C-alpha positions as CSV (number, residue, x, y, z in Angstrom):
1,X,22.4,3.7,16.2
2,X,24.5,6.5,14.6
3,X,25.3,4.4,11.6
4,X,21.6,3.0,11.6
5,X,19.7,6.6,11.4
6,X,21.4,7.5,8.1
7,X,20.9,4.1,6.5
8,X,17.2,4.3,7.5
9,X,16.9,7.8,5.8
10,X,18.5,6.5,2.7
11,X,16.5,3.2,2.7
12,X,13.4,5.2,3.1
13,X,14.4,7.5,0.3
14,X,14.8,4.8,-2.2
15,X,11.6,3.1,-1.1
16,X,9.8,6.3,-1.7
17,X,11.3,6.8,-5.2
18,X,10.4,3.5,-6.2
19,X,6.9,4.0,-5.1
20,X,6.2,7.4,-6.7
21,X,8.1,6.3,-9.9
22,X,5.8,3.3,-10.1
23,X,2.8,5.5,-9.7
24,X,3.9,8.0,-12.0
25,X,4.6,5.2,-14.7
26,X,1.3,3.7,-14.1
27,X,-0.3,7.3,-14.7
28,X,1.4,7.7,-18.1
29,X,0.7,4.2,-19.1
30,X,-3.1,4.3,-18.3
31,X,-3.2,7.8,-20.2
32,X,-1.6,6.4,-23.1
33,X,-4.0,3.2,-23.4
34,X,-7.5,4.1,-22.2
35,X,-10.1,1.4,-22.4
36,X,-13.8,1.3,-23.1
37,X,-14.7,2.0,-19.6
38,X,-12.8,5.3,-19.2
39,X,-12.2,6.2,-22.8
40,X,-10.3,9.4,-22.3
41,X,-6.5,9.8,-21.2
42,X,-7.5,12.0,-18.3
43,X,-10.5,9.6,-17.2
44,X,-8.1,6.5,-17.5
45,X,-5.2,8.1,-15.7
46,X,-7.5,9.3,-12.8
47,X,-9.1,6.0,-12.5
48,X,-5.8,4.2,-11.2
49,X,-6.2,6.0,-7.7
50,X,-9.4,3.8,-7.4
51,X,-6.7,0.7,-6.9
52,X,-5.7,-0.1,-3.4
53,X,-2.2,-0.8,-4.9
54,X,-1.7,3.0,-6.3
55,X,-3.1,4.4,-3.0
56,X,-0.9,2.3,-0.9
57,X,2.3,2.9,-3.1
58,X,1.5,6.6,-2.6
59,X,1.1,6.3,1.1
60,X,4.4,4.5,1.3
61,X,6.1,7.1,-0.9
62,X,5.0,9.9,1.0
63,X,5.6,8.5,4.4
64,X,9.1,7.2,3.3
65,X,10.0,10.7,1.8
66,X,9.2,12.3,5.4
67,X,11.4,9.8,6.8
68,X,14.1,10.2,4.3
69,X,14.1,13.9,5.1
70,X,14.8,13.2,8.7
71,X,11.4,15.0,9.8
72,X,10.5,14.4,13.4
73,X,7.2,13.1,12.8
74,X,7.4,9.8,13.9
75,X,8.6,10.2,17.4
76,X,7.5,11.7,20.5
77,X,6.6,15.0,18.7
78,X,4.4,12.7,16.0
79,X,0.7,12.3,16.3
80,X,-1.2,9.3,16.3
81,X,-2.4,9.9,12.7
82,X,1.2,10.0,11.3
83,X,1.7,6.7,13.3
84,X,-1.2,4.9,12.0
85,X,-0.5,6.1,8.1
86,X,3.0,4.8,8.5
87,X,1.7,1.4,9.6
88,X,-1.0,1.4,7.1
89,X,1.7,2.1,4.5
90,X,3.7,-1.1,5.5
91,X,0.7,-3.5,6.1
92,X,-0.9,-2.2,2.9
93,X,2.0,-3.0,0.8
94,X,2.5,-6.1,2.4
95,X,-1.1,-7.2,1.7
96,X,-0.4,-5.6,-1.9
97,X,2.6,-8.2,-2.6
98,X,0.9,-11.3,-1.2
99,X,-2.7,-10.8,-2.8
100,X,-1.1,-9.8,-6.2
101,X,1.4,-12.7,-6.6
102,X,-1.1,-15.2,-4.8
103,X,-4.5,-14.2,-6.5
104,X,-4.0,-11.5,-9.3
105,X,-0.8,-12.2,-11.2
106,X,-2.3,-15.1,-13.1
107,X,-4.8,-12.9,-14.4
108,X,-2.5,-10.1,-15.5
109,X,-0.3,-9.7,-18.5
110,X,1.0,-6.0,-18.6
111,X,3.2,-4.9,-21.2
112,X,5.8,-2.4,-22.1
113,X,5.6,0.6,-19.6
114,X,2.8,-1.1,-17.6
115,X,5.0,-4.1,-17.1
116,X,7.7,-1.8,-15.6
117,X,5.1,0.0,-13.4
118,X,3.5,-3.5,-12.3
119,X,6.8,-4.7,-11.1
120,X,7.6,-1.6,-9.3
121,X,4.1,-1.2,-7.6
122,X,3.4,-5.0,-6.8
123,X,6.8,-6.5,-6.3
124,X,9.8,-4.2,-5.6
125,X,8.1,-1.8,-3.3
126,X,6.6,-4.4,-1.2
127,X,9.9,-6.1,-1.0
128,X,11.8,-2.9,-0.2
129,X,9.1,-1.6,2.0
130,X,8.8,-4.6,4.2
131,X,12.3,-5.6,4.6
132,X,13.2,-1.7,5.1
133,X,10.7,-1.8,8.1
134,X,12.2,-5.0,9.5
135,X,15.8,-4.1,9.2
136,X,15.9,-0.2,9.9
137,X,12.6,0.6,11.4
138,X,11.5,3.0,12.7
139,X,11.1,0.8,15.8
140,X,8.6,1.3,18.9
141,X,5.7,3.2,17.0
142,X,3.2,0.0,16.8
143,X,0.7,-0.4,19.6
144,X,-2.5,-2.1,19.8
145,X,-4.3,1.3,19.0
146,X,-2.4,2.0,16.0
147,X,-3.1,-1.6,14.8
148,X,-6.8,-1.1,15.2
149,X,-6.9,2.3,13.8
150,X,-5.1,1.1,10.8
151,X,-8.1,-1.1,9.7
152,X,-9.9,1.9,9.0
153,X,-7.8,2.6,5.8
154,X,-8.8,-0.9,3.9
155,X,-12.3,-0.7,5.3
156,X,-12.7,3.1,4.0
157,X,-11.4,1.9,0.7
158,X,-13.7,-1.0,0.3
159,X,-16.6,0.9,1.1
160,X,-16.1,3.7,-1.2
161,X,-15.0,0.8,-3.8
162,X,-18.5,-0.9,-3.3
163,X,-20.4,2.4,-3.6
164,X,-18.5,3.7,-6.6
165,X,-19.0,0.3,-8.2
166,X,-22.7,0.0,-7.9
167,X,-23.1,3.3,-9.3
168,X,-20.7,3.3,-12.5
169,X,-20.7,-0.7,-12.9
170,X,-16.9,-1.3,-12.5
171,X,-14.7,-2.7,-9.7
172,X,-10.9,-2.5,-9.7
173,X,-10.4,-6.0,-8.9
174,X,-12.2,-9.4,-9.8
175,X,-12.5,-10.3,-6.1
176,X,-14.7,-7.2,-5.3
177,X,-16.8,-7.4,-8.5
178,X,-20.4,-7.8,-6.9
179,X,-21.7,-7.9,-10.4
180,X,-20.1,-11.3,-11.1
181,X,-19.7,-12.8,-8.0
182,X,-22.7,-11.3,-5.6
183,X,-22.2,-9.7,-2.2
184,X,-22.0,-12.8,-0.3
185,X,-18.9,-14.0,-2.2
186,X,-17.3,-10.6,-2.2
187,X,-17.9,-10.4,1.6
188,X,-16.2,-13.6,2.1
189,X,-13.5,-12.7,-0.1
190,X,-13.0,-9.2,1.9
191,X,-13.0,-11.1,5.2
192,X,-10.0,-13.2,4.1
193,X,-8.3,-10.0,2.9
194,X,-9.3,-8.2,6.5
195,X,-7.9,-11.5,8.3
196,X,-4.7,-11.1,6.4
197,X,-4.6,-7.3,7.0
198,X,-5.3,-7.8,10.7
199,X,-2.8,-10.8,11.1
200,X,0.0,-8.7,9.7
201,X,-0.7,-5.8,12.0
202,X,-0.7,-8.0,14.9
203,X,2.3,-9.6,13.6
204,X,3.9,-6.2,13.4
205,X,2.9,-5.4,16.9
206,X,4.9,-8.5,18.2
207,X,7.9,-7.9,16.0
208,X,8.2,-4.3,16.7
209,X,8.3,-5.0,20.4
210,X,11.2,-7.8,20.0
211,X,13.2,-6.1,17.3
212,X,16.5,-4.3,18.5
213,X,17.8,-1.0,16.9
214,X,16.2,0.6,14.0
215,X,16.0,4.3,13.4
216,X,15.8,6.4,16.5
217,X,12.2,7.6,17.3
C-alpha cells in the first residue's frame, strides 16, 4: 500500500495534466478558427464548454489534480458530492471515449492543433482515466447512491443542451440535433447513452467491491 499511494498520486497528476492540456489546446484551436455560428474568437472559445467531452475532461482534470496533491477529500473526511463528481469523471470519460470512437470519429476530421487536442480529450484521457481507476483507485468510494446521483450530471447536461439548442438553433453533437432528427429520435439516442452511462456505473460498483488495493481512502 505504501508504494501504491505515490503511484496513484503520480498517475492522477498525469491524467490531470492530459485533460487540462487538452482543454487548453481546444480553447486555443477554437479561438484561432471561429466558424459562422460563433464568428468571434471569444464566442468560439467559450462555446467549447457546451461539449460533454470538454466538461468531463475538466471534471477529470480537477478531481485528478486534487488526488495528485494528496488532499483528504475522497476518504472518510470527503463529502458525498466529491465522491459523486469523481465517479462522474470516470464514467463520463469512459462514455466520451466509447461514443466518440464508435459514433463520432467517422464524422470528424480535425487538423493541426485541433487534432492534438482531439487525441488528448477523446483517446488518451479516457484510456488513462479508466486504466488508472482500475489499477490504482481510489477504492471503496462507489456505492449505489453515488451511482444514482452520478446520473444527475449527464441529465443536467442534456437538459441545458436541448434548451440552449432550441434557443440558438445549434447542438454540439449530431445525435442530439433536434432540428435534424426530431425529439423522438433524439430521445432514443439519449436513452442509449443513458443505458451506457448507468451500465458503466453499476459495472464500476461491482468492480470497486472486488478489486483489491488501490489508493488508501
